[in-house]
C-alpha positions, -999 to +999 in steps of 0.1 A: -020-285+392-007-306+422+026-312+404+029-276+395+022-265+431+048-290+444+074-278+419+068-241+426+069-247+464+102-267+462+117-241+439+107-213+462+123-231+492+156-234+472+157-197+467+158-189+504+140-157+497+114-166+523+139-165+551+139-126+557+101-122+559+096-154+578+123-144+603+107-110+608+074-127+613+088-149+641+107-120+657+076-098+657+055-126+673+081-133+700+087-096+708+050-087+708+043-114+734+074-112+755+057-092+782+024-105+796-005-102+800-017-088+767-051-078+755-065-104+731-081-086+701-057-056+702-027-080+700-043-099+672-049-066+654-012-056+656+001-090+643-025-090+615-011-057+603+024-071+605+013-101+585-004-078+560+030-062+551+049-094+552+025-112+528+033-085+503+070-096+506+061-133+503+040-126+473+066-107+453+094-132+461+071-161+450+062-144+417+099-136+411+113-170+423+122-180+388+142-161+362+125-153+329+140-183+311+131-208+338+096-192+340+091-198+302+099-235+307+076-239+337+048-221+319+051-245+290+047-274+314+018-257+331+002-254+297-007-217+302+005-186+320-029-185+337-023-219+353+012-208+362+000-176+380-029-194+396-005-219+412+015-190+427-017-174+440-026-207+457+008-210+473+005-175+486-029-182+501-016-214+517+013-195+533-011-168+545-033-196+559-005-212+578+009-179+592-025-168+602-030-200+622+005-196+638-004-160+647-035-170+666-022-203+681+012-191+694+001-165+720-027-189+731-002-218+737+022-197+757-005-180+778+003-145+767-031-131+773-047-118+805-075-142+801-079-175+782-091-167+747-125-180+738-134-195+705-149-162+694-115-144+700-096-171+680-121-170+652-120-132+649-082-133+652-079-159+625-103-142+601-085-108+607-051-123+599-062-144+569-084-117+553-056-092+554-032-118+541-054-124+511-058-087+506-021-081+507-016-109+481-041-094+458-027-058+461+009-069+458+003-091+427-006-060+407+030-048+411+048-081+401+068-084+369+037-097+352+025-061+350+055-040+360+088-041+341+111-022+365+120-042+396+124-011+417+089+000+408+077-033+419+090-030+455+081+007+458+047+000+444+040-028+468+053-008+498+034+022+487+000+005+483+003-014+516+012+017+535-015+038+519-040+010+526-032+012+564-031+050+564-066+051+547-079+029+575-071+058+600-089+084+578-124+068+577-143+099+587-126+120+561-131+095+533-168+090+541-174+126+531-165+116+495-195+095+483-186+062+469-148+064+474-149+041+504-159+012+482-129+017+459-102+018+486-086-013+501-108-023+531-081-027+557-101-004+580-129-030+583-105-055+600-091-028+623-127-018+633-137-053+641-106-060+661-112-029+680-140-046+698-137-053+736-123-086+747-156-091+766-175-096+733-199-125+736-209-131+700-199-121+666-223-095+651-238-103+618-222-072+603-188-086+610-194-116+586-204-091+559-173-071+565-150-100+563-169-111+532-163-078+516-125-080+523-123-114+506-146-102+477-125-070+472-094-092+471-110-115+445-119-086+423-083-073+424-070-108+416-094-110+386-081-076+375-046-090+377-055-118+353-073-095+330-044-071+328-019-099+324-038-115+295-042-081+278-005-074+282+004-107+264-017-098+233 
């Protein structure tokens, strides 16, 4: 698996398809923290949403980094398409992990906040960024060429599901009126609710841990659905 990950990462670097989303990520960070001081959790909430969209971009370009012929050869060396796709998921998660760390560390290092962030702020900020990154990876994977033939449908599908996920987060009261629906929809709203806390927060409520757990669990379920649909499609 290590050799596969190394190959997939090097191959992705050679495509330069990471340049646009990474450039936008850096630009958004710099612009967002150009004027100081900034609120801590509100700022983290904004950059977490930006990262949510950009991780969809990273995910699609990673899954499509190889053409079909090259992908067949790599899959043969990986011994199964499941291992091949698992390697890509791991790379996506590692990219999300790295960018989440940068998103939290950058404004802290340049002193962009009105007060010095405490450990609780940084922990909440990191979990918000990373959980939404993993959620974006899971949702975007459903629209890769593994399951969708038309390339245009891939990009429209990813953009659509990510936008709808954010819009749903603003319609919580309406959605709650439909019993059970809230559990089926992408839980972006949970991250936004938690990051809507006051900067004066002293400790992380236990409910927050359960909410972050649900975001990761929901993502895991969607990823398992991806593998299930992918395996069925090959039969």
